[in-house]
C-alpha positions in Angstrom: -0.5 41.2 47.8 2.2 38.5 48.6 3.2 36.7 45.4 2.7 32.7 45.8 4.2 30.0 44.3 8.2 27.7 44.5 10.7 29.6 46.8 13.7 30.0 44.7 16.4 30.4 47.0 16.2 29.1 51.4 17.3 32.7 53.1 20.1 32.4 55.8 17.9 33.8 58.4 14.1 34.0 58.8 12.5 35.9 61.0 11.0 34.2 64.1 8.8 35.6 67.2 8.7 35.1 70.8 4.9 34.9 71.4 6.3 34.9 75.6 7.0 39.5 74.3 5.1 39.3 71.7 1.6 42.5 73.0 -0.4 41.9 69.4 1.1 45.1 68.5 1.1 44.5 64.7 4.0 47.4 64.0 5.9 44.3 62.4 2.5 42.9 60.7 2.7 46.8 58.8 6.3 46.8 57.4 6.2 42.4 55.9 7.5 43.5 52.1 5.8 40.3 51.7 2.4 39.8 53.7 3.8 36.7 56.2 3.3 38.0 59.5 0.0 37.5 61.2 -1.7 38.0 64.7 -3.2 34.9 66.7 -5.1 34.5 69.1 -5.8 31.8 71.8 -9.1 32.8 73.9 -8.9 32.0 77.6 -12.2 31.9 78.1 -12.9 33.7 82.1 -9.3 34.8 81.8 -9.5 36.5 78.5 -7.4 36.2 76.0 -3.3 35.8 74.6 -2.6 37.6 71.6 0.5 37.4 69.1 1.8 37.7 65.8 3.3 35.3 63.9 5.6 33.8 59.9 4.3 32.0 58.3 8.8 30.5 57.4 7.3 29.5 53.9 7.3 33.0 53.5 9.4 35.0 55.1 12.9 36.2 52.8 15.0 37.5 55.5 14.9 40.7 55.0 15.0 41.4 58.7 12.2 44.6 57.4 10.0 43.1 61.1 13.3 44.2 62.7 14.9 47.1 62.0 13.6 50.2 59.4 16.4 49.6 56.8 18.6 53.1 57.0 21.7 54.5 55.0 25.3 52.5 56.3 26.3 56.1 57.8 23.5 56.3 60.5 24.6 55.6 63.4 20.7 55.1 64.6 19.1 52.1 64.1 15.2 52.4 64.3 13.6 49.2 65.7 9.9 48.3 64.1 8.9 46.1 67.6 8.8 48.0 70.7 9.2 44.7 72.7 12.5 43.1 71.1 10.2 40.2 70.8 11.7 39.8 66.6 14.8 37.8 65.6 16.8 37.0 63.0 17.8 33.2 63.3 19.8 31.1 60.7 17.4 29.2 58.5 19.2 25.8 60.1 18.1 26.8 63.5 14.9 27.4 63.0 12.9 24.2 63.4 14.5 24.5 66.9 13.1 27.6 68.0 9.9 28.1 66.2 9.3 25.0 69.1 10.8 26.9 72.2 9.7 30.2 71.5 7.3 30.7 68.6 3.9 29.8 70.6 2.0 28.7 73.8 2.8 24.9 74.4 -0.6 23.9 73.0 -0.8 25.7 70.3 2.3 24.8 69.0 1.9 21.1 70.2 -1.6 21.1 68.2 0.4 22.8 65.1 3.9 21.0 65.4 4.1 20.4 61.5 3.0 23.3 60.0 5.3 25.5 62.7 8.4 23.1 63.4 7.7 20.8 60.2 7.9 23.6 57.9 10.7 24.8 60.0 12.5 21.4 59.1 11.9 21.5 55.3 13.7 24.4 55.0 17.0 24.1 56.9 17.2 20.7 54.3 16.4 23.1 52.3 19.4 25.4 52.9 21.5 23.5 53.3 21.3 21.3 50.2 22.4 24.2 48.2 
């Protein structure tokens, strides 16, 4: 279980998952050292479900482990975690804009605007202020 409490510092970059590319395979969820990734599902009735992973920006430490497996600097091969290339590291100052664009289906983003985009904007303000 990840530590709870106030953040000591705001990371330079935060991970953002492009919901359109994410299949909900949960490979990122398995490697996250701070347990900030969760699976989201929208029930679409007869047509089925849409699943994707979402990062809790308040808990993300910007470690990049969800993007690629850390290796020795001399190793020319990078092992990526997401087979669908759905995760990118975004400068904290730009996260609110990116989450608003690719953080989930438009209806989901609108319904969760304060939690998703509002949190990202708050972290950007903290980053600029530090």
